[in-house]
Steps between C-alpha positions, in 0.01 A plus 500: 500500500863402499638152440576471869136586583366239259731229636406593857128487417532159332692361798241630745215350298678165474556504874133568564394221266732255673361598841138443401411133505175350385304348783333167450130492568420338832331164477161507668363160591127434486348270760153361438286432807169314468284504810196286573212709630481879505787743538343640817493155660865433411641848565694399813669212315582726207647762736715233668625382160591855397678558832698179456610612155605841638699324773691318226590825322226526238343843456159500339499720192880519493630148444182295530135533394217292641215396272220400735183317402225360719236244416233683692197282559566302182758231562538427127683814390693798628347841438693817429 
């Protein structure tokens, strides 16, 4: 390879390195939801909450994650 070829290759590689930028990881917010009763009994309220969040630009799994717990029949603690 000639000197011109080496210089050309180095310039191309430097140009490629300058063009590639590191992307920051997207921040994904976690929202905790604790429901009294069973999930089946509160499904319509949970669906309305999710729709309201979508209307405000949040996409579940993309920029927001919901952590949902229900107390079930026991009012003292939320079950997984």
